[in-house]
C-alpha positions, 0 to 999 in steps of 0.5 A: 958665827955659830959656836959648837961645844963638845959633848960630854961623856954621858951624851956620847954614851947615850949616842953610842947606845942609840947607835947600837940599838939602831944597828941591831934593829936594822940588822934584826939582831934580837937581844937573846942572841947575845951578840957583842957590840963589836960583832954588830959593828962588824956585821954592819961593815963599820970599823970600831973606833978605838982611837987615841985622845986628841992632843992639846988642851981639852976644848971648852964646853958650854958651861965653861964658856958661860962661866968665863963670860960671867967672870968677864961681865961681873969682874969676879975672877973666881966665879962659879955656879953659886956665885953666878946664881947669887948675882943673877938673883938681883934681877935689876942689878943683873940686867944693868950689869948686862946692859953696861957690858953690851954697851961696852961690846957694841962700842968696839964694833962698827956696823957702818 
């Protein structure tokens, strides 16, 4: 199945800028008119979303998933980016480790 990672704050901000810019072009609102973003949304018939944060544990992002997988593959509990890069620098050892882990994962699954 496909996996989905949450977007970062920086990505969301870029999306919002793109969205507002697109709406301003569609509605032909020039920059020198000094129209607020909320007014642009109102003119477009879109209700501004000033909602609350969702409850519970924050969802994992891509980087967290990669580090979690690296910790599983290497057996190192407190792994970080620099440790992962150091381990991956030895390409032969890295490939052998990934092959062993792949074989372990494949042994638990049957395609018959």
